C-alpha positions in Angstrom: 58.1 120.9 137.7 61.4 122.6 137.9 63.6 125.1 136.3 66.9 125.0 134.4 69.7 127.3 133.2 72.7 126.7 131.0 75.3 128.1 128.7 77.4 126.8 125.9 80.8 127.8 124.6 81.4 130.4 127.3 84.8 131.8 128.2 83.7 132.5 131.8 86.5 131.3 134.2 84.5 129.8 137.1 81.7 127.9 135.4 80.4 126.2 138.6 80.2 129.4 140.6 78.5 131.2 137.7 75.9 128.5 137.1 75.1 128.3 140.8 74.4 132.1 140.8 72.1 131.6 137.8 70.4 128.7 139.6 69.8 130.7 142.7 67.9 133.3 140.7 65.3 130.7 139.9 65.3 128.7 143.2 61.6 129.4 143.5 61.1 127.0 140.6 62.8 124.2 142.5 63.5 124.7 146.1 64.0 121.0 146.9 67.4 120.4 145.4 69.8 121.5 142.7 72.4 119.9 140.4 75.1 120.9 138.0 76.8 119.4 134.9 79.8 121.0 133.3 82.3 120.1 130.6 84.5 122.1 128.3 81.5 123.0 126.0 78.3 123.1 128.0 77.2 123.8 131.6 73.8 122.9 132.9 72.1 124.0 136.2 68.9 122.5 137.5 66.5 123.3 140.4 64.1 120.6 141.4 60.5 120.7 142.7 59.8 117.1 143.6 56.5 115.8 142.1 57.0 112.3 140.7 59.5 109.9 142.1 60.8 111.8 145.2 64.1 109.8 145.3 67.6 111.0 144.6 67.6 108.8 141.4 65.1 111.2 139.8 67.4 114.2 140.3 68.8 116.2 137.4 70.9 116.8 135.4 70.2 113.2 134.2 72.2 110.8 132.1 71.4 107.8 129.8 73.2 104.5 130.4 76.5 105.3 128.8 76.4 109.0 129.8 76.4 110.2 126.2 73.3 112.3 126.7 72.7 114.8 129.5 69.2 116.2 130.3 67.7 119.1 132.1 63.9 119.1 131.9 61.1 121.3 133.2 57.5 120.0 133.1 55.6 116.8 133.1 55.2 113.9 130.6 51.7 112.5 131.4 52.0 109.3 129.3 55.5 108.5 130.7 54.4 105.1 132.1 53.4 103.8 128.7 56.5 105.2 127.0 58.7 103.7 129.8 57.3 100.2 129.2 57.9 100.6 125.5 61.5 101.7 126.0 62.3 98.9 128.5 61.0 96.5 125.8 63.5 98.0 123.4 66.3 97.4 125.9 66.7 100.6 127.8 67.7 100.5 131.5 66.0 102.9 133.9 67.4 104.1 137.2 64.3 105.9 138.4 60.5 105.9 138.1 60.4 109.6 137.0 58.9 111.0 133.8 62.2 112.9 133.2 64.1 109.7 132.5 61.6 108.8 129.7 62.7 112.0 127.9 66.4 111.1 127.7 65.9 107.4 126.8 63.2 108.4 124.4 65.6 110.9 122.6 68.2 108.2 122.6 65.8 105.8 120.9 63.7 108.1 118.6 65.7 111.3 118.3 63.5 114.3 117.2 60.5 111.9 116.6 60.2 111.6 120.4 58.3 114.9 120.3 55.5 113.3 118.4 55.1 110.6 121.1 54.9 112.6 124.3 51.8 114.1 125.9 52.6 116.8 128.4 54.0 120.2 129.1 57.7 120.7 128.8 60.8 122.6 128.0 64.1 120.7 128.0 67.7 120.7 126.8 69.8 117.6 125.9 73.5 117.7 125.4 75.0 115.0 123.1 78.6 114.7 124.4 79.6 112.6 121.4 78.3 114.8 118.6 78.7 118.0 120.7 75.2 119.0 119.8 72.6 120.7 122.0 68.9 119.8 121.4 66.2 122.0 123.0 62.4 121.8 122.6 59.3 123.5 124.0 55.8 121.9 124.3 53.0 122.2 121.8 51.3 125.3 123.0 53.9 127.0 125.2 52.8 125.9 128.7 56.5 125.9 129.8 58.8 128.8 129.0 62.2 128.6 127.3 64.5 131.6 126.6 67.8 131.8 124.8 70.3 134.5 123.7 73.6 134.9 122.0 73.7 138.6 123.0 76.9 138.0 124.9 80.4 139.5 125.0 82.0 136.1 124.1 79.4 134.8 121.6 78.2 132.1 124.0 74.7 130.8 124.1 72.6 131.2 127.2 69.4 129.4 127.8 66.9 128.7 130.6 63.5 128.8 132.1 63.6 132.5 133.2 65.4 135.5 131.8 66.5 136.8 135.2 69.0 134.0 135.5 70.9 135.5 132.5 71.7 138.6 134.6 74.1 136.5 136.7 76.2 135.4 133.6 79.1 137.8 133.2 79.0 137.6 129.4 75.3 138.6 129.1 74.7 142.1 127.7 71.6 143.5 129.4 70.0 145.9 126.9 66.4 147.1 126.4 64.7 146.0 123.2 63.2 149.4 122.1 61.0 147.6 119.6 59.1 145.7 122.3 57.3 148.7 124.0 54.9 149.9 121.3 53.4 146.5 120.6 53.2 145.8 124.3 51.0 148.9 124.8 48.5 147.4 122.5 48.7 143.7 123.3 49.4 144.1 127.1 52.1 141.4 126.9 55.4 140.9 125.2 54.1 139.7 121.8 57.3 139.5 119.7 59.7 136.5 119.6 62.4 138.8 120.8 61.7 139.8 124.4 62.1 143.1 126.2 65.7 142.2 126.6 67.6 142.9 123.3 68.7 139.7 121.7 66.9 137.4 124.1 64.3 135.2 122.4 61.5 132.9 123.3 61.6 129.5 121.6 58.2 129.3 120.0 55.7 126.7 121.2 55.8 123.5 119.1 59.4 124.2 118.0 62.8 122.7 118.7 66.3 124.0 118.3 69.6 122.2 117.3 72.7 124.1 118.3 76.2 123.0 117.2 79.5 124.9 117.2 77.9 128.3 117.5 75.2 127.9 114.9 71.5 127.2 115.5 68.6 125.7 113.5 65.0 126.1 114.7 62.2 124.1 113.3 58.5 123.5 114.0 57.3 120.0 115.0 53.6 120.7 115.7 50.7 123.1 115.0 47.0 122.9 115.7 44.9 122.4 112.6 41.2 123.1 112.8 39.8 120.4 110.6 36.1 120.2 111.1 34.3 116.9 110.9 30.6 116.8 110.6 29.0 114.9 113.4 26.1 115.4 115.8 26.1 117.3 119.0 25.6 114.1 120.9 28.7 112.6 119.3 30.9 115.5 120.4 29.4 115.6 123.9 30.5 111.9 124.3 33.9 112.8 122.8 34.5 115.7 125.1 33.4 113.7 128.2 35.7 110.8 127.4 38.7 112.8 126.3 38.6 115.2 129.2 38.0 112.5 131.8 41.1 110.7 130.4 43.1 113.9 130.4 42.3 114.6 134.1 43.3 111.1 135.0 46.7 111.7 133.4 47.0 115.1 135.0 46.4 114.0 138.5 49.3 111.6 138.5 51.6 112.8 141.4 53.5 111.6 144.4 52.5 114.8 146.3 49.2 116.4 147.1 47.0 117.7 144.3 44.2 120.4 144.4 42.4 122.6 142.0 41.9 126.3 141.3 38.2 127.1 141.3 36.3 130.2 140.1 32.6 130.5 139.3 33.1 129.6 135.6 32.5 126.4 133.7 36.2 125.6 132.9 37.7 125.3 136.4 34.4 123.9 137.7 34.4 121.1 135.1 38.0 120.2 135.9 37.3 120.2 139.6 34.2 118.0 139.2 36.3 115.5 137.2 39.2 115.6 139.6 37.3 115.6 142.9 40.3 116.8 144.9 40.3 117.2 148.7 40.8 121.0 148.4 39.9 123.8 146.0 41.3 127.4 146.1 39.7 130.7 145.2 40.4 134.4 145.4 38.4 137.6 145.5 38.6 141.3 146.5 37.6 142.8 149.8 34.9 145.4 149.7 33.9 144.5 146.1 31.1 142.0 145.7 29.6 140.9 142.4 31.9 140.5 139.5 35.0 141.2 141.7 34.3 138.3 144.0 33.3 134.8 142.7 34.5 133.1 145.9 31.0 132.6 147.0 30.2 130.6 143.8 33.4 128.5 144.3 32.4 127.9 147.8 28.9 126.8 146.9 30.1 124.4 144.2 32.7 123.0 146.6 29.9 122.4 149.1 27.8 120.6 146.5 30.8 118.4 145.6 31.7 118.0 149.2 35.1 119.4 148.8 36.9 121.8 151.2 37.2 125.3 149.7 40.0 127.7 150.8 39.7 131.3 149.8 41.8 134.5 150.0 40.4 138.1 149.9 42.8 140.7 148.6 42.6 144.4 149.4 44.1 147.4 147.5 47.1 147.8 149.8 48.1 144.1 149.2 47.5 144.5 145.5 49.8 147.5 145.0 52.5 146.3 147.4 53.0 143.1 145.4 53.1 144.6 141.9 57.0 145.0 141.8 57.4 141.4 143.0 54.9 140.1 140.5 56.6 141.9 137.6 60.0 140.6 138.8 58.7 137.0 138.5 57.1 137.8 135.1 60.5 138.6 133.6 58.8 141.0 131.1 56.1 143.6 131.7 52.7 142.0 131.5 49.6 144.0 132.3 46.9 141.4 132.5 45.3 142.4 135.8 44.5 138.8 136.6 48.2 138.1 137.2 47.8 139.7 140.6 45.0 137.6 142.0 46.7 134.5 140.4 49.8 135.4 142.4 47.8 135.4 145.7 45.9 132.3 144.7 49.1 130.4 144.1 50.4 131.6 147.5 47.3 130.3 149.2 47.4 126.9 147.4 51.0 126.3 148.3 50.1 126.2 152.0 48.1 123.0 151.3 49.3 121.3 148.1 52.2 121.2 145.6 50.2 120.6 142.4 47.0 122.3 141.2 44.8 121.7 138.1 43.3 124.7 136.4 41.0 125.6 133.5 43.4 127.5 131.2 43.0 126.8 127.4 39.3 125.9 127.3 38.2 129.2 125.8 40.8 129.1 123.0 40.1 125.5 121.9 36.3 125.3 122.5 35.4 128.9 121.6 34.7 130.6 124.9 35.3 134.3 124.5 32.6 137.0 123.9 34.7 138.3 121.0 33.9 135.0 119.1 30.1 135.6 119.2 28.4 138.2 117.1 25.4 140.0 118.6 22.0 139.1 117.1 22.0 142.6 115.4 25.4 142.0 113.9 24.4 138.5 112.7 21.5 140.1 110.8 23.6 142.9 109.5 26.2 140.5 108.1 23.6 139.0 105.8 24.0 142.2 103.7 26.6 141.8 101.0 30.1 142.7 102.2 30.7 145.3 99.5 27.8 147.4 100.8 28.9 147.0 104.4 32.4 147.9 103.4 31.2 151.2 101.8 29.1 152.1 104.8 32.1 151.4 107.1 34.3 153.7 105.1 31.7 156.5 105.3 31.1 155.9 109.0 34.8 156.3 109.8 34.6 159.9 108.7 31.6 160.7 110.9 31.6 161.5 114.6 31.9 158.3 116.7 28.8 157.0 118.3 27.0 153.6 118.8 25.7 153.6 115.2 28.8 154.6 113.4 30.9 152.2 115.5 28.5 149.4 114.6 28.7 150.3 110.9 32.5 150.5 111.0 32.9 147.2 112.7 30.4 145.5 110.4 32.4 146.4 107.3 35.7 145.2 108.5 37.3 141.8 107.9 38.2 139.9 111.0 41.9 140.4 110.1 41.5 144.1 110.4 39.9 144.3 113.8 40.9 141.2 115.9 44.4 140.9 117.4 43.5 138.6 120.2 41.6 138.9 123.5 43.7 141.8 124.8 43.6 145.2 123.0 44.7 148.1 125.2 46.1 151.1 123.3 44.9 151.8 119.8 48.0 152.0 117.7 47.6 155.7 117.1 47.2 156.3 120.8 50.4 154.3 121.5 52.3 156.4 119.1 51.0 159.6 120.6 52.1 158.7 124.1 55.6 157.4 123.2 58.8 159.3 122.7 60.1 159.2 119.2 62.9 156.6 120.0 60.2 154.1 120.8 57.8 154.7 117.9 59.7 152.7 115.3 58.5 149.2 116.0 56.6 146.4 114.2 53.0 147.4 113.3 50.1 145.4 114.8 49.1 144.2 111.3 52.6 142.9 110.6 52.5 140.9 113.9 49.2 139.2 113.3 49.6 138.7 109.5 52.0 135.7 109.9 49.3 133.8 111.7 46.2 135.0 109.7 48.1 133.9 106.5 48.1 130.3 107.8 44.3 130.2 108.2 43.2 132.4 105.4 40.8 129.8 104.1 39.1 129.3 107.4 35.9 130.9 108.8 36.1 133.9 111.1 35.7 132.0 114.3 38.5 129.7 113.5 40.8 132.6 112.5 40.2 134.2 115.8 40.8 131.0 117.8 44.0 130.4 115.9 45.3 133.9 116.6 44.5 133.4 120.3 46.2 130.0 120.3 49.4 131.4 118.7 49.7 134.8 120.5 47.4 135.3 123.5 47.5 131.8 125.0 51.4 131.5 125.2 52.1 135.2 125.5 49.7 136.0 128.2 47.5 133.2 129.7 50.1 130.4 130.0 53.0 132.7 130.8 51.3 134.2 133.9 50.1 130.8 134.9 53.6 129.4 134.9 55.3 132.5 136.4 52.8 133.1 139.2 52.5 129.5 140.3 56.3 129.0 140.2 56.8 132.1 142.2 55.4 130.0 145.1 57.0 126.7 144.0 53.7 125.2 142.9 53.0 123.2 139.8 50.0 124.3 137.7 48.6 121.7 135.2 46.2 122.4 132.4 44.1 119.4 131.3 42.3 121.3 128.5 45.6 121.7 126.7 46.4 118.0 126.6 47.4 117.1 123.0 44.5 114.6 122.7 42.0 117.1 124.0 43.2 119.7 121.5 43.0 117.3 118.6 39.5 116.2 119.5 38.4 119.9 119.9 39.9 120.9 116.5 37.3 118.6 114.8 34.2 120.3 116.3 32.3 122.3 113.7 32.1 126.0 114.3 28.3 126.1 115.1 28.9 123.6 117.9 31.7 125.8 119.3 29.9 129.2 119.2 26.3 129.9 118.2 23.4 132.2 119.0 22.8 130.2 122.2 26.2 130.4 123.8 29.9 130.3 123.6 31.7 127.0 124.2 28.4 125.4 123.4 29.5 121.7 123.1 31.7 121.9 126.1 28.9 123.4 128.3 26.5 120.7 127.1 29.1 118.0 128.0 29.8 119.5 131.5 26.1 119.2 132.4 26.7 115.6 133.4 28.9 116.5 136.4 27.9 120.2 137.0 24.7 121.9 138.0 23.2 123.8 135.1 23.9 127.1 136.8 27.7 126.5 136.5 27.6 124.9 133.0 25.9 127.9 131.5 27.3 130.8 133.5 28.8 133.6 131.4 32.6 134.0 131.4 33.9 136.6 133.9 37.6 135.8 134.1 39.6 137.3 137.0 38.2 140.9 137.2 40.1 143.4 139.4 38.7 146.7 140.8 41.8 148.7 139.8 39.6 151.3 138.0 37.9 152.1 141.2 41.0 152.1 143.4 42.8 154.8 141.3 39.9 157.1 141.8 40.8 157.1 145.5 43.4 159.8 146.3 45.9 157.4 148.0 46.3 155.2 144.9 45.9 158.0 142.4 49.0 159.6 144.1 50.9 156.4 144.0 50.4 156.1 140.2 51.0 159.8 139.7 54.4 159.5 141.4 55.4 156.7 138.9 54.0 158.7 135.9 56.1 161.7 136.8 59.3 159.7 137.5 62.6 160.0 135.7 61.8 156.6 134.0 58.5 157.9 132.7 60.1 160.9 131.1 62.6 158.6 129.3 59.8 156.7 127.4 56.6 158.7 127.4 54.9 162.0 126.8 54.2 162.6 130.5 51.6 165.3 129.8 49.6 162.7 127.9 50.0 160.2 130.7 48.8 162.6 133.2 45.8 163.5 131.1 44.7 159.9 131.1 45.2 159.6 134.8 43.5 162.9 135.7 40.5 162.4 133.4 40.1 158.9 134.9 40.4 160.2 138.5 37.8 162.9 137.7 35.5 160.2 136.3 35.4 161.8 132.8 36.6 158.6 131.1 37.6 155.1 132.0 41.3 154.9 131.1 42.1 152.2 133.7 43.7 149.8 131.2 45.8 152.5 129.6 47.0 153.6 133.0 47.7 150.1 134.3 49.6 149.0 131.2 52.0 152.0 131.4 52.3 151.7 135.2 53.3 148.0 134.9 55.9 148.7 132.3 57.5 151.5 134.5 57.5 149.3 137.6 59.1 146.5 135.6 61.7 148.7 134.0 62.7 150.2 137.4 63.1 146.7 138.8 65.2 145.2 136.0 67.2 148.2 134.8 67.6 150.4 137.9 67.6 148.0 140.8 69.1 144.7 139.5 
């Protein structure tokens, strides 16, 4: 796990000094060492966090035998040992025992087809000194980030693991992307390919880029395909057990200490039980028991498994104090409240280990979210012909909103009309009402999701929702915060559920074995029973809940948010009267506007950090 930066065809005079400044901006990704490569066309900078092969021979930038190819690589290739043996048989000479070196020799041998052979999480760049071509790729689902831009004064290409490094390249033009704000208010994360920085893009998961002489070509190389195969529940239980066990075996390969994050849910519990590490790590909130503190459940399971559990309890002062730091590490505004406890959880774990395994991805591939499961009443209602439900929905929209009309409206909508992913904060009309005119002209929510719904238009509703989450929510929110919050503390977070073989196996499970009237993640929960107590296997999903809505009903934190909402920055983007209405009505307990308030607050904190202070 590391970080890299680079630029191509830049006219900057002192390339080495510039790349070192860029590297220093991401030193948290790799505090152990750094390296630079530079020629007349390309400059690479690399920061290393030592995980596999701790020797100097495993340092980057890395070269092949004749130094034609130069590599910078962030991530882990879990099947590197098998690939290494294959490449040695084909005549390649290795200088290290690192997984990184497999990438460069693999590219030398297979070219782009290497991407079909690897299992892992990765973002990397390879410079071909002979063909003067830059090849960059990002892993299958977007576990590792990779940004790029040509929004520069000299037309150069900048690329790297974090956007903040670009701020130290003199040619970079730092501008706000006005189109990003409105969608963010609804999705709670940066959902467009173009980031909040104008002209800075994310390379899509499962894509690669070829850049030569100023022009670029971007192509997909992988996509998940939900291809159901009829088999019994017992068959899939065996498949899940075997595939996940193998994945955890791969994911625990390390030359440094490995632990696991542990909540009270089935996902992290299952991974922990398969891994059996020496230590687990959990986080909760002081003075808030129940759903805001699962550390007691994590502690109980650790005791059952005879593993040492370490926990951290966070209070409101700590929470608010770290918000600017967290948004700095995120690079873009992201208002998933669970980013905050994940920051503290990573800080705790880094005191004991350098690698942690976590449960991200299980909900998306096995069907774990409540959204995926219709209520019994809705299941019965959907047996009525759609045309009738559609008519009742249209009528109900014109009536005063209540439980019955809301039910009828929802029951007459297609999934494409109501589901945008697990996060939905501002309704689109509310976002327009709170924004100044300059920020209202942005892509519609429907236009953002349509690209993905069109690819699964013949699938069932459950599969459509899972696919949307796999393409938007998972890389844009879940995996991004996992990477940025763990790397903020120089810790490597690995996600065994998102191994390529696990995803392929899960994609064959029929919908009724993913979600049914009994439970979500039905087949996964049944499989986990072998190593988990039934209480953990069947526990409802909670996530990382945060008591923010209660805190901002306390005068101290209400005033803190109020100051931000009445700031100069707030007046630039928002109808401040509308913001204060949300805040005051929440404070007075007339409504629960916590998510609206937090989403705006986070954006304003982020904007001040990146556009006023840096």
